[in-house]
N, C-alpha and C positions, 0 to 999 in steps of 0.2 A: 440490505447490503451494507457492508462496513469497509473501512480501510485501515490498514496497518502500516506504519512507517516510522523510521527513526529520523528525527530532524535536529538541526542545531537551533540556536536562539534566533537566527535569521531564516529559519525554515529551509536551509540548504539540505539536500539529501545525497548529492553525488558530485563526482568529478570524473570526466572521461569514462563514463558508463561504469563506474565503480562506486561502491559505498565509501563514505568518507572515513569511517572508523571500523575497527574490528572489536565488537563487544560481545563476547560469548553469552553474557546474560541476555542481551537483546535477541540473539539468534535463538536461544532457548525459549524466550518469551514468544517469538514469532512461531516457532515450531509448536509450542503448546496451544496457541490460539488457532492455528490453521490446520493441524493434522486432522484428517478425516473430513475436511471441509473443501470448499471450492476456492481456488486462487485465480484471480484475473490479473494479467500482466501484458505489457507490450512486447513486441518481438525482440527489442534490444535487451530488455530485462531477462526474457527467456534465454536468449543466447549468452548472457553473462553468468547464468547459473552454473556452478561447478558440476552439479548433478541435474540432468534434465530427463524428464520432467521432475518437479519436486515430488518426492515419494509420499505415498499415502494421502494424496490430495487429488482432486479433480483439477487439472490445470487447463485454463482457458487463455489463449493468446489472442489479443486484439491487434490486428495489423492492417495496414493499407496495401501491403505487398501481396498481390493475388497469387504469387508463386511461392509464398512462404509455407514451409513444411515443418511440422513439429511432431516428431514421433512420440506417441503417448499423450499428446495434448490435443484439445479441441481448438481449432483455429476459426476465428470469426473475423469478418472484414469491415464491420460497421456496428454502430450502437444498436440498431434494430435487431441484427442477428444476435448480438450479445444478450440483449434483454429477452429475446425469445428463448435463448438457450438457458438462461438462469431461472426462468419461470419454474422449472422442474425441481428447484432446490428451495429449502427454507431460507428466507432472506438473511437471517442471522448466521447462516452457514456460508455466506459468500463474502470473500475478502479481496479487496483491491490491494495489490502489493507492488505496483510500480510499472513503469517509471513515472517521472514527473508529469508528462503530458497525460498519461492515463489517470493519475490521481486528480489532476486539475480538471479533466473532463468529467470524471465520475463522482467527485466529492459531494456535489449537490444532491445526488441520488442516494447517498449513504446515510444510514441512521446513526451509526457510531463510528468514532475514530479512535483507534488504539495507537497512541503516539509515545514513542520513546524520545523524551526531550533531553538532548545533550546540552549541557551548560557551557557552550562554546560558540563563537562566531567564526565561520569559515568564509573569508572574503573571496578566495579563488575557486569556489565551487562553481559548477556550470549547470547544475540542476536544482531547481527550487520548487516547492509546492506552496500553494496558497496558505497564508497564515490564517488558519481558521479562528484563532483567538481574536482576530480583528473583525470577525463577522458576528453580527448580533444573533444569528440563529444557532450558533454553536456554543454550548455551555459545558464547562468542565464538570464532570460528575465524580471523578475520583483521581487521586494522585498518590503514589507511594512516597515513602521517605527517599531522600537522595541516596544514591549508591555511588561508589567509586570503583572503576575498573580500568585498567590500562591507562591510568592517569587522567581519566575523564569522569566528571560528575554527571549523573543522569538520573532520571526518574521515569516511571511508567505512568502515563496519564490517559484517562478515557474521557472523551467528549461525546455529547449527544447533540444531534441536529434536531432542533425543534420545528424545522420546516423542511422536511424531505420532499424534494420535487419528484413528481411522477414522470416517467419517461413518456414523451409524446413524439411520434414520428414527424 
């Protein structure tokens, strides 16, 4: 399993259930990495999508809301159900894609992290993910040259987890 996310320098990812920035290159990168694959998200992330479910992907929604319905998506209610469901897929084809609590719960089970690193600090964000650069088991394995779009400098970085945890009930 992997995760894919756009973060600021302080690992902020959102505000009021919205992305912090509009970067067409990041959206294209996300689409390239996840098309034909499995995407895991929380219910609020699912509901924030302009087009639901994300096309050409297997969408899995992890929620505590037993009444949650997601047409065209698989709904699971706990980690045990999630891990049972993703067993049928190749681990490299599974991507965690939000929100913050889902990233923070699942990062330790991920082998790779595909991070769009935006060279900016956002103080008024309300959604943050764990800064994996501060964790000894995550190593940067690639980084692109810096790009600029919509007045923002960013790069695509890939990290590898050298100690992926196994899910245990």
